[in-house]
C-alpha positions as CSV (number, residue, x, y, z in Angstrom):
1,M,0.0,0.0,0.0
2,Q,1.2,3.5,-0.9
3,A,2.6,5.4,2.1
4,Q,0.9,8.7,2.9
5,R,2.8,11.6,1.2
6,Q,3.5,14.2,3.8
7,P,4.6,17.9,3.4
8,T,8.3,18.7,3.9
9,S,10.2,21.9,4.6
10,K,11.0,22.1,0.9
11,R,7.5,21.1,-0.1
12,P,5.0,22.6,2.3
13,D,1.3,22.2,2.0
14,I,0.2,23.6,-1.3
15,R,-2.3,26.0,0.3
16,T,0.5,27.4,2.5
17,F,2.9,27.6,-0.5
18,L,0.4,29.6,-2.6
19,Q,0.0,32.3,0.0
20,D,3.4,33.6,-1.0
21,H,4.5,31.8,-4.1
22,V,3.6,31.1,-7.7
23,L,3.3,27.4,-8.6
24,V,4.5,26.3,-12.0
25,L,2.9,23.0,-13.1
26,D,3.9,20.8,-16.0
27,G,2.7,20.7,-19.6
28,A,1.0,18.3,-21.9
29,M,1.7,14.6,-21.1
30,G,-0.4,13.5,-24.0
31,T,1.4,15.7,-26.5
32,Q,4.7,14.4,-25.3
33,L,3.6,10.8,-25.5
34,H,2.4,11.4,-29.1
35,E,5.7,13.0,-30.0
36,R,7.4,9.8,-28.8
37,G,5.4,7.5,-31.0
38,L,2.0,6.9,-29.4
39,S,-1.0,7.3,-31.5
40,F,-3.9,9.6,-30.5
41,Q,-6.0,6.4,-30.7
42,D,-3.9,4.7,-28.1
43,C,-4.8,4.7,-24.4
44,F,-2.3,7.2,-23.0
45,D,-3.0,6.1,-19.4
46,A,-2.0,2.5,-20.3
47,A,1.5,3.8,-21.1
48,N,2.1,3.7,-17.3
49,L,2.1,-0.1,-17.8
50,S,3.5,-0.5,-21.3
51,R,6.0,2.3,-21.4
52,P,6.7,3.4,-17.8
53,E,10.2,4.6,-18.7
54,L,8.7,7.0,-21.3
55,V,6.2,8.5,-18.8
56,L,9.1,8.9,-16.3
57,E,11.2,10.6,-18.9
58,I,8.5,13.1,-19.6
59,H,7.9,13.9,-16.0
60,R,11.6,14.5,-15.5
61,A,11.8,16.7,-18.6
62,F,9.1,19.0,-17.2
63,I,10.8,19.1,-13.8
64,E,14.1,20.0,-15.4
65,A,12.3,22.8,-17.3
66,G,11.2,24.4,-14.0
67,A,7.9,22.7,-13.1
68,Q,7.4,22.7,-9.4
69,G,4.4,20.3,-9.6
70,I,3.6,17.4,-12.0
71,Q,0.4,15.6,-12.6
72,T,0.0,11.8,-12.7
73,N,-0.6,10.3,-16.1
74,T,-4.2,9.4,-15.2
75,F,-6.4,12.0,-17.0
76,G,-8.5,9.3,-18.7
77,A,-8.0,6.6,-16.1
78,N,-11.5,5.9,-14.9
79,R,-13.7,2.9,-15.5
80,F,-15.8,4.5,-18.2
81,R,-13.0,5.8,-20.4
82,L,-10.9,2.7,-20.0
83,A,-13.8,0.5,-21.0
84,G,-13.6,2.2,-24.4
85,H,-10.1,0.7,-24.7
86,R,-11.2,-2.6,-23.1
87,R,-8.8,-1.8,-20.2
88,D,-11.3,-1.1,-17.4
89,D,-10.1,-4.2,-15.6
90,Q,-6.6,-2.7,-15.5
91,L,-7.7,0.5,-13.7
92,P,-6.1,-0.2,-10.3
93,L,-2.8,-1.3,-11.9
94,I,-2.7,1.8,-14.1
95,L,-3.4,4.1,-11.2
96,E,-0.9,2.5,-8.9
97,K,1.8,2.5,-11.6
98,A,1.1,6.2,-12.5
99,L,1.6,7.1,-8.9
100,E,4.8,5.2,-8.5
101,I,6.3,6.8,-11.6
102,A,5.2,10.4,-10.7
103,T,6.5,10.1,-7.1
104,E,9.8,8.7,-8.3
105,A,10.2,11.6,-10.7
106,A,9.1,14.2,-8.1
107,G,11.3,13.2,-5.2
108,D,10.9,15.3,-2.0
109,E,10.8,18.8,-3.6
110,V,8.3,18.6,-6.4
111,Y,4.5,18.4,-5.8
112,V,2.5,15.6,-7.2
113,L,-1.1,16.2,-8.2
114,A,-3.5,13.4,-9.1
115,S,-5.0,14.1,-12.6
116,L,-8.7,13.4,-13.0
117,G,-10.6,14.2,-16.2
118,P,-14.3,14.0,-17.1
119,L,-15.7,10.5,-17.0
120,G,-16.5,10.4,-20.7
121,V,-20.2,9.7,-20.3
122,E,-23.0,12.2,-20.0
123,L,-24.2,12.9,-16.5
124,E,-27.9,13.3,-15.8
125,P,-30.1,15.1,-16.7
126,I,-28.7,15.0,-20.2
127,G,-27.3,11.5,-20.0
128,R,-28.2,8.4,-17.9
129,L,-25.3,8.4,-15.5
130,D,-26.7,9.3,-12.1
131,R,-24.8,11.5,-9.7
132,K,-24.1,8.8,-7.2
133,E,-22.5,6.6,-9.8
134,A,-20.4,9.5,-11.0
135,R,-19.2,10.3,-7.5
136,D,-18.4,6.6,-7.0
137,A,-16.3,6.6,-10.2
138,F,-14.4,9.7,-9.1
139,Q,-13.8,8.2,-5.6
140,Q,-12.7,4.9,-7.1
141,V,-9.8,6.8,-8.7
142,A,-9.1,9.2,-5.8
143,R,-8.9,6.5,-3.2
144,V,-6.0,4.8,-5.0
145,L,-4.1,8.0,-5.7
146,E,-4.8,10.0,-2.5
147,P,-2.1,8.5,-0.2
148,G,0.7,9.3,-2.6
149,V,-0.2,12.8,-3.9
150,D,-0.1,16.4,-2.5
151,G,-3.4,17.3,-4.1
152,F,-5.8,16.7,-6.9
153,S,-6.0,18.4,-10.4
154,L,-9.4,18.2,-12.1
155,E,-8.8,19.0,-15.7
156,T,-10.7,19.9,-18.9
157,F,-14.3,19.7,-17.6
158,G,-16.9,21.1,-19.9
159,R,-19.9,20.7,-17.6
160,L,-20.0,22.6,-14.3
161,D,-22.3,20.0,-12.7
162,E,-19.8,17.2,-13.4
163,V,-16.8,19.0,-12.0
164,L,-18.9,19.9,-8.9
165,E,-19.6,16.2,-8.4
166,A,-15.9,15.5,-8.7
167,V,-15.0,18.1,-6.2
168,R,-17.6,16.9,-3.7
169,A,-16.6,13.3,-4.2
170,I,-13.0,13.9,-3.5
171,R,-13.8,16.2,-0.6
172,E,-15.7,13.4,1.1
173,I,-12.6,11.2,1.3
174,S,-9.7,13.7,1.5
175,D,-8.8,17.1,2.9
176,K,-5.9,17.6,0.4
177,P,-6.0,20.6,-2.0
178,I,-8.2,20.4,-5.0
179,F,-7.4,22.3,-8.2
180,A,-10.6,22.5,-10.3
181,H,-10.1,23.4,-14.0
182,M,-12.8,24.0,-16.6
183,S,-12.6,24.6,-20.3
184,V,-14.1,27.6,-21.9
185,D,-14.2,29.0,-25.4
186,S,-13.0,32.4,-26.6
187,R,-16.3,34.0,-25.3
188,G,-15.7,32.7,-21.8
189,L,-18.4,30.0,-22.0
190,T,-18.2,26.4,-21.2
191,G,-19.3,23.8,-23.7
192,Y,-22.7,23.9,-22.1
193,G,-23.0,27.7,-22.0
194,T,-22.1,28.5,-18.4
195,Q,-20.5,31.9,-18.1
196,V,-17.0,32.0,-16.7
197,E,-18.0,34.4,-13.9
198,T,-20.2,31.7,-12.4
199,L,-17.4,29.1,-12.0
200,G,-15.4,30.6,-9.1
201,P,-18.2,31.0,-6.6
202,R,-19.8,27.6,-7.4
203,L,-16.5,25.7,-7.3
204,A,-15.3,27.4,-4.1
205,Q,-18.6,26.6,-2.4
206,A,-18.2,22.9,-3.4
207,G,-14.7,22.8,-1.8
208,A,-12.2,23.6,-4.5
209,D,-9.0,25.3,-3.2
210,V,-7.7,26.5,-6.6
211,I,-9.9,27.4,-9.5
212,G,-8.7,27.6,-13.1
213,L,-9.1,27.2,-16.8
214,N,-7.3,24.8,-19.1
215,C,-7.4,23.4,-22.6
216,S,-9.8,24.4,-25.5
217,T,-8.1,27.7,-26.3
218,G,-4.7,29.5,-26.3
219,P,-3.2,31.9,-23.9
220,R,-5.0,35.1,-25.0
221,A,-8.5,33.6,-24.6
222,I,-7.6,32.0,-21.3
223,L,-6.2,35.3,-20.0
224,E,-9.3,37.3,-21.0
225,S,-11.5,34.8,-19.2
226,I,-9.3,34.8,-16.1
227,L,-9.5,38.6,-16.0
228,R,-13.3,38.2,-15.8
229,M,-13.1,35.6,-13.0
230,V,-10.9,37.7,-10.8
231,E,-13.8,39.8,-9.5
232,Y,-15.8,36.8,-8.5
233,T,-13.5,34.7,-6.4
234,D,-10.8,35.1,-3.8
235,R,-9.4,31.6,-4.4
236,P,-6.0,31.3,-6.1
237,L,-6.5,31.2,-9.9
238,S,-4.8,28.7,-12.3
239,A,-4.3,29.0,-16.0
240,R,-3.1,26.2,-18.3
241,P,-3.7,27.1,-21.9
242,N,-3.1,25.1,-25.0
243,A,-0.2,26.1,-27.2
244,G,-2.6,27.7,-29.6
245,M,-4.8,25.8,-32.1
246,P,-3.5,22.6,-33.6
247,R,-2.6,22.0,-37.3
248,E,-2.1,18.7,-38.9
249,V,0.8,18.3,-41.4
250,D,1.6,14.9,-43.0
251,G,-0.3,13.1,-40.2
252,R,1.5,15.0,-37.4
253,V,-0.1,17.5,-35.1
254,F,1.7,20.9,-34.6
255,Y,1.0,23.8,-32.3
256,E,2.2,27.2,-33.4
257,N,2.5,29.3,-30.2
258,N,6.2,29.6,-29.4
259,P,7.6,29.6,-25.8
260,D,8.3,33.4,-25.9
261,Y,4.6,34.1,-26.5
262,F,3.9,31.9,-23.4
263,A,6.4,33.9,-21.4
264,R,4.5,37.1,-22.2
265,F,1.2,35.5,-21.3
266,A,2.7,34.3,-18.0
267,R,3.7,37.8,-17.0
268,R,0.2,39.3,-17.8
269,F,-1.5,36.4,-15.9
270,L,0.6,36.9,-12.8
271,Q,0.1,40.6,-12.9
272,A,-3.6,40.0,-12.9
273,G,-3.3,38.1,-9.7
274,G,-2.8,34.5,-10.9
275,R,-1.0,32.0,-8.8
276,V,-0.7,28.7,-10.7
277,L,0.8,28.4,-14.2
278,G,1.0,25.4,-16.5
279,G,0.2,24.1,-20.0
280,C,-2.2,21.9,-21.7
281,C,-2.4,20.4,-25.2
282,G,0.7,21.1,-27.3
283,T,2.8,22.6,-24.5
284,T,6.4,21.2,-24.2
285,P,9.1,21.6,-21.6
286,D,10.2,24.7,-23.5
287,H,6.9,26.4,-22.9
288,I,7.1,25.5,-19.2
289,R,10.7,26.8,-19.0
290,A,9.6,30.1,-20.5
291,M,6.7,30.5,-18.0
292,A,9.0,29.5,-15.1
293,R,11.4,32.3,-16.1
294,S,8.6,34.8,-16.2
295,A,7.4,33.7,-12.8
296,K,10.8,34.1,-11.3
297,A,11.4,37.5,-12.9
298,I,8.2,39.0,-11.6
299,G,8.9,37.9,-8.1
300,I,7.2,34.9,-6.6
301,Q,7.3,36.3,-3.1
302,V,4.6,39.0,-3.8
303,R,1.6,38.1,-1.8
304,R,-1.7,38.5,-3.5
305,Q,-4.2,40.6,-1.6
306,P,-7.7,39.1,-1.0
307,L,-10.3,40.5,-3.4
308,Q,-13.7,41.9,-2.6
309,V,-15.9,39.1,-4.0
310,S,-18.6,40.5,-6.2
311,Q,-22.1,39.1,-6.3
312,P,-21.9,36.1,-8.8
313,L,-24.1,36.0,-11.8
314,Q,-27.3,34.0,-11.5
315,G,-26.8,30.5,-12.6
316,S,-28.5,27.1,-12.9
317,E,-29.8,27.1,-9.3
318,R,-32.7,29.3,-10.1
319,P,-35.3,27.4,-12.2
320,R,-38.7,29.0,-12.8
321,K,-42.1,27.5,-12.3
322,P,-43.4,26.0,-15.6
323,C,-46.4,27.4,-17.4
324,P,-49.6,25.4,-16.5
325,L,-50.2,22.5,-18.8
326,S,-53.6,23.7,-19.8
327,D,-52.2,27.0,-21.1
328,R,-49.5,25.5,-23.3
329,S,-51.6,24.2,-26.2
330,K,-54.9,22.7,-27.2
331,L,-53.4,19.2,-26.5
332,G,-52.2,20.4,-23.1
333,Q,-55.7,21.7,-22.2
334,A,-57.2,18.3,-23.2
335,L,-54.7,16.4,-21.1
336,A,-55.0,18.7,-18.1
337,T,-58.8,18.7,-18.0
338,G,-59.4,15.0,-18.5
339,Q,-60.8,15.2,-22.1
340,T,-60.0,12.4,-24.5
341,A,-57.0,13.6,-26.5
342,T,-56.9,12.4,-30.1
343,S,-54.0,12.6,-32.5
344,I,-53.9,11.5,-36.2
345,E,-50.5,10.8,-37.7
346,L,-49.6,12.1,-41.1
347,L,-46.2,11.8,-42.7
348,P,-44.4,14.9,-44.1
349,P,-43.9,14.5,-47.8
350,R,-40.7,13.4,-49.5
351,T,-40.8,16.5,-51.8
352,P,-41.7,20.1,-51.2
353,N,-45.2,19.6,-52.7
354,M,-47.4,20.1,-49.7
355,Q,-50.8,20.1,-51.4
356,A,-51.9,16.5,-50.8
357,L,-50.8,16.7,-47.2
358,C,-52.7,19.9,-46.6
359,E,-55.8,18.3,-48.0
360,E,-55.6,15.3,-45.7
361,A,-54.8,17.5,-42.7
362,K,-57.9,19.6,-43.4
363,K,-60.0,16.5,-43.3
364,V,-58.5,15.6,-39.9
365,H,-59.0,19.1,-38.6
366,D,-62.6,19.2,-39.8
367,A,-63.2,15.8,-38.1
368,G,-62.2,17.3,-34.7
369,A,-58.9,15.6,-33.9
370,T,-57.0,17.4,-31.2
371,V,-53.7,17.4,-33.1
372,V,-52.0,16.2,-36.3
373,N,-49.0,14.1,-35.3
374,L,-45.9,14.7,-37.6
375,P,-43.1,12.1,-37.4
376,D,-39.4,13.2,-37.6
377,G,-37.7,11.2,-40.4
378,P,-39.7,8.0,-39.7
379,R,-37.8,4.8,-40.5
380,A,-34.8,6.9,-41.1
381,S,-36.2,8.4,-44.3
382,A,-35.5,11.8,-45.7
383,R,-38.6,13.9,-45.8
384,V,-39.6,17.6,-45.5
385,S,-38.7,18.8,-42.0
386,N,-41.6,18.2,-39.7
387,L,-41.0,21.6,-38.1
388,A,-41.5,23.3,-41.5
389,T,-44.5,21.0,-42.2
390,A,-46.0,22.1,-38.9
391,V,-45.7,25.8,-39.7
392,I,-47.4,25.2,-43.1
393,L,-50.2,23.1,-41.7
394,E,-50.9,25.5,-38.8
395,R,-50.9,28.5,-41.2
396,E,-52.8,27.0,-44.1
397,V,-55.1,24.6,-42.4
398,G,-55.4,25.9,-38.8
399,V,-54.8,22.5,-37.2
400,E,-52.6,22.1,-34.1
401,T,-49.6,19.9,-34.6
402,L,-47.6,17.5,-32.5
403,L,-43.9,17.3,-33.5
404,H,-41.9,14.2,-33.1
405,F,-38.3,15.2,-32.2
406,C,-35.7,12.4,-32.5
407,C,-32.2,12.2,-31.1
408,R,-30.7,10.6,-34.2
409,D,-30.1,13.5,-36.5
410,R,-28.9,16.4,-34.4
411,N,-26.1,17.1,-32.0
412,L,-27.0,18.8,-28.7
413,L,-26.3,22.3,-30.3
414,G,-28.7,21.5,-33.1
415,M,-31.3,20.1,-30.8
416,Q,-31.4,23.2,-28.6
417,S,-31.5,25.5,-31.7
418,D,-34.4,23.6,-33.2
419,L,-36.3,23.5,-29.9
420,M,-35.8,27.2,-29.4
421,G,-37.1,27.7,-33.0
422,A,-40.2,25.6,-32.3
423,A,-40.8,27.6,-29.1
424,A,-40.5,30.9,-31.1
425,L,-43.0,29.6,-33.6
426,E,-45.3,28.5,-30.7
427,L,-45.1,24.9,-31.8
428,N,-45.5,23.7,-28.2
429,N,-46.4,20.0,-28.6
430,I,-43.3,17.8,-28.7
431,L,-43.0,14.0,-28.7
432,V,-39.5,12.8,-27.9
433,V,-38.2,9.7,-29.6
434,T,-34.8,8.2,-29.8
435,G,-35.2,7.6,-33.6
436,D,-35.0,4.6,-35.9
437,P,-31.4,3.6,-36.8
438,P,-30.2,4.8,-40.2
439,Y,-29.8,1.2,-41.6
440,L,-33.6,1.1,-41.8
441,G,-33.8,4.0,-44.2
442,N,-33.0,5.2,-47.7
443,Y,-29.4,6.0,-46.9
444,P,-28.1,3.2,-44.6
445,D,-24.5,4.5,-44.6
446,V,-25.3,7.9,-43.1
447,T,-24.1,8.7,-39.6
448,A,-26.4,8.8,-36.6
449,V,-25.5,11.3,-33.8
450,F,-27.3,10.2,-30.7
451,D,-25.6,12.7,-28.4
452,V,-28.4,11.9,-26.0
453,D,-31.2,9.4,-25.9
454,S,-34.9,10.2,-25.4
455,I,-34.6,10.3,-21.6
456,G,-31.8,12.9,-21.8
457,L,-33.8,14.9,-24.3
458,C,-36.8,14.8,-22.0
459,N,-34.7,16.3,-19.3
460,I,-33.4,19.0,-21.7
461,L,-37.0,20.0,-22.6
462,D,-38.1,20.0,-19.0
463,N,-35.2,22.3,-18.2
464,L,-36.3,24.7,-21.0
465,N,-39.8,24.7,-19.5
466,H,-38.2,25.8,-16.2
467,G,-36.2,28.6,-17.9
468,L,-32.9,26.8,-18.1
469,D,-30.8,25.8,-21.2
470,L,-29.1,22.4,-21.6
471,G,-26.2,23.7,-19.5
472,G,-28.4,24.7,-16.6
473,N,-28.1,28.4,-17.4
474,A,-31.0,30.8,-17.1
475,I,-32.7,31.9,-20.3
476,D,-34.7,35.1,-20.5
477,Q,-37.9,33.4,-21.7
478,Q,-38.9,29.9,-20.7
479,T,-40.5,27.5,-23.1
480,H,-44.1,26.2,-22.8
481,F,-43.7,22.7,-24.3
482,C,-46.3,20.0,-23.8
483,L,-43.9,17.2,-23.5
484,G,-44.5,13.6,-24.6
485,A,-42.5,10.4,-24.9
486,A,-42.8,7.0,-26.5
487,L,-43.9,3.9,-24.7
488,N,-43.3,0.5,-26.2
489,P,-45.6,-2.2,-24.8
490,T,-44.0,-5.0,-26.9
491,A,-40.4,-4.4,-25.9
492,L,-38.4,-7.5,-25.7
493,D,-37.1,-6.5,-22.2
494,L,-40.3,-5.2,-20.7
495,D,-38.8,-4.6,-17.3
496,R,-36.2,-2.2,-18.9
497,E,-38.9,-0.5,-20.9
498,I,-41.0,0.2,-17.8
499,A,-37.8,1.4,-16.0
500,R,-37.2,3.8,-18.9
501,Y,-40.8,5.0,-18.8
502,R,-40.4,5.8,-15.1
503,W,-37.2,7.8,-15.9
504,K,-39.2,9.7,-18.5
505,V,-41.9,10.4,-15.9
506,D,-39.2,11.6,-13.5
507,A,-37.8,13.8,-16.4
508,G,-41.1,15.7,-16.5
509,I,-43.2,14.3,-19.4
510,D,-46.8,15.3,-19.7
511,F,-48.0,12.3,-21.7
512,S,-46.9,9.3,-23.5
513,I,-47.9,7.7,-26.8
514,T,-47.5,3.9,-27.5
515,Q,-46.6,2.0,-30.5
516,P,-49.6,0.7,-32.5
517,I,-51.5,-1.8,-30.2
518,F,-52.6,-5.0,-31.8
519,D,-52.1,-7.3,-28.8
520,V,-54.6,-5.7,-26.4
521,P,-54.3,-8.2,-23.5
522,S,-50.5,-7.8,-23.3
523,F,-50.9,-4.0,-23.3
524,L,-53.4,-4.2,-20.5
525,E,-51.0,-6.3,-18.5
526,M,-48.3,-3.7,-19.0
527,L,-50.7,-0.9,-17.9
528,D,-51.2,-2.7,-14.6
529,R,-47.5,-2.4,-14.0
530,L,-47.3,1.3,-14.6
531,P,-47.8,3.9,-11.8
532,E,-51.5,4.7,-11.3
533,D,-50.8,8.4,-11.0
534,G,-48.6,8.6,-14.1
535,P,-49.1,11.0,-16.9
536,P,-51.9,10.4,-19.5
537,I,-51.3,7.7,-22.1
538,L,-52.4,7.8,-25.7
539,A,-52.7,4.3,-27.2
540,G,-51.5,3.8,-30.7
541,I,-54.1,2.6,-33.2
542,W,-53.3,1.5,-36.7
543,P,-56.1,0.6,-39.2
544,L,-54.5,-2.1,-41.2
545,R,-55.0,-1.9,-45.0
546,S,-54.0,-5.4,-46.1
547,L,-52.3,-8.6,-45.1
548,R,-49.1,-7.2,-46.6
549,N,-49.4,-4.1,-44.5
550,A,-49.9,-6.3,-41.4
551,E,-47.0,-8.6,-42.2
552,F,-44.7,-5.6,-42.8
553,L,-45.6,-4.0,-39.5
554,A,-45.1,-7.4,-37.7
555,A,-41.8,-8.2,-39.3
556,E,-40.0,-4.9,-40.0
557,V,-41.2,-2.1,-37.8
558,P,-39.4,-2.0,-34.4
559,G,-41.8,-2.2,-31.4
560,V,-44.8,-3.5,-33.2
561,S,-46.3,-7.0,-32.6
562,V,-49.2,-8.3,-34.6
563,P,-50.7,-11.6,-33.1
564,E,-51.0,-14.5,-35.5
565,A,-54.8,-14.5,-35.0
566,L,-55.0,-11.0,-36.5
567,L,-52.8,-12.0,-39.4
568,D,-55.2,-14.9,-40.0
569,R,-58.2,-12.4,-40.0
570,M,-56.4,-10.1,-42.5
571,R,-55.5,-13.1,-44.7
572,E,-59.0,-14.4,-44.8
573,A,-60.4,-10.9,-45.5
574,G,-57.9,-10.4,-48.3
575,R,-59.3,-13.4,-50.1
576,R,-62.5,-11.4,-50.4
577,G,-60.7,-8.5,-52.0
578,R,-58.8,-5.3,-51.2
579,E,-61.8,-3.4,-49.8
580,A,-62.7,-6.3,-47.6
581,A,-59.2,-6.4,-46.1
582,A,-59.3,-2.6,-45.5
583,E,-62.6,-3.0,-43.8
584,E,-61.3,-5.8,-41.6
585,G,-58.3,-3.6,-40.6
586,V,-60.7,-0.8,-39.5
587,A,-62.8,-3.3,-37.6
588,I,-59.7,-4.6,-35.7
589,A,-58.8,-1.0,-34.9
590,L,-62.3,-0.2,-33.6
591,E,-62.2,-3.3,-31.4
592,A,-58.9,-2.1,-29.9
593,V,-60.5,1.3,-29.2
594,E,-63.5,-0.2,-27.5
595,A,-61.3,-2.5,-25.3
596,L,-59.0,0.4,-24.3
597,A,-61.3,3.3,-24.0
598,T,-61.7,3.1,-20.2
599,R,-58.0,2.5,-19.6
600,V,-56.2,5.2,-21.5
601,E,-56.6,9.0,-21.8
602,G,-56.6,9.2,-25.6
603,F,-55.6,7.7,-28.9
604,Q,-52.9,8.2,-31.5
605,I,-54.4,7.0,-34.8
606,A,-52.2,6.3,-37.8
607,A,-53.3,7.2,-41.3
608,P,-51.8,4.5,-43.4
609,F,-50.4,5.7,-46.7
610,N,-51.3,9.3,-45.6
611,K,-55.0,8.7,-46.2
612,A,-57.0,10.2,-43.5
613,E,-60.4,8.5,-44.1
614,P,-59.7,5.2,-42.2
615,A,-58.2,7.1,-39.3
616,I,-61.2,9.5,-39.2
617,R,-63.6,6.4,-38.9
618,V,-61.7,5.3,-35.8
619,L,-61.7,8.9,-34.5
620,K,-65.5,9.1,-34.7
621,L,-65.8,6.0,-32.5
622,V,-63.4,7.5,-30.0
623,Q,-65.4,10.7,-29.9
624,S,-68.6,8.7,-29.4
625,I,-67.2,6.7,-26.5
626,G,-65.4,9.3,-24.5
627,G,-62.5,8.8,-22.2
628,P,-61.7,6.6,-19.1
629,Q,-64.2,6.5,-16.3
630,P,-63.3,7.9,-12.9
């Protein structure tokens, strides 16, 4: 077991040292490993086991250049990131070896900081990693490294809530200093839009001893952001910029900022009150040497006076109360007041010709459906944007629409942009779906995005309804979305589907819509397992048109199950002709409506082949029956 590393007269506690000194840290371990032959696709943390002499050589090079503190080669050494390299079983060995190498290089005079980076998986509410699991992962790393280090260096975090969890996790098991670094862009915003002024107060409150910025940008942008942070925290500030922006030449990555430029940056940073200097991507021992010379020239004995801490900007801790559901849309009013909500699904066209769709939508509107439901690239097909389709239908026909919004085609930036656009257009009904995989569609080789799944997207929408963007930052006008999610009664793993449904409920959904229901008894069994006080459910109904249509749904549409008895009915009806088969399909749909009318709060009715007439026949029965009985 690693012996507890204790302060010495030459290496006092870092917090004491920083009261009267500037601390110069090392530069980019990853860049140096790459320069010595490792690929960017390699697991740099595993070099502790495969190339320990190389890691030791790099540590010593930075120390020789003037680094007074080095960081363990463990930035990506957590169970999630290592799993991507199929090395998660090696985590304890990687950590122990990294610590052994760093302490050997540091000796008694140089500080050793445990390097921890982001976990590499999205934290709730955007992702599915819950906060306890995140804290456990950070503590798993910290417990191994804690005895042999002088402190912890949290690096390159893009989400404030994730680095806060890391700080809290470490503080639960250690009282050693914590350096908390985040990455911001040239505007002083994190990857999730948090303003740089917010970082200091929040990180200090969580227990960070040193607060700083690293990676993402070069010296000038880092310095400009640090100058903005100074007014909002009295904690020592750390700056570890990249060596400019990278360029690739003949397969090799180069950074153009020279060491002299870094020396000038170091002087300005220290004059602004900074206390910790170092480098990130692209920085070499020469960059560290230049910064160390600047630190020495300015005078490391100058004590920084405590600052008057200004009132921090309002951040993610101030959600607003959502708009009442009944005020968000016609659909929201129906759901909130216990009316039977009805939706008829029409597909956006494959070409810009909207005439036929408008004609069918008018029939639906005249028949009294609550909304027209517009899928988002169903079965991974390329169609007119459903957002544009909704604008046209609401303008030309006057019908309210329900937009599917899938996770497949947009990154998080695109999602938030489109959702803000929908809100600006007052398209407030949103049904969140993960999205069919591209191989089902016209272009099977296209790339799917899936930055988040449907649960994460539900959380994002709920945040927007509370006046917060996806980074948890306040927006000046909250959205008024009526938020729905999909429910699959025929999922192969029904326990998992029910668990996912509960997560969606926790994420704030207002209703759910099922896949088409053909196996009514199985669906009723599932309903018995759902929370009685859950949000309204709209059962999916599909009027079959033919045996071929039924067989296609059963065999090729994910989440749809057609019992053999219904296939036999469609087969027998088909022998009597096309019209008889279509009538049998409507009859099956009507039977499902009658069986479910007292158990669900509404119906989502498909219009096969974008013909509204069969769906309207089902709608008329729904309207005559009414909704569930109290």
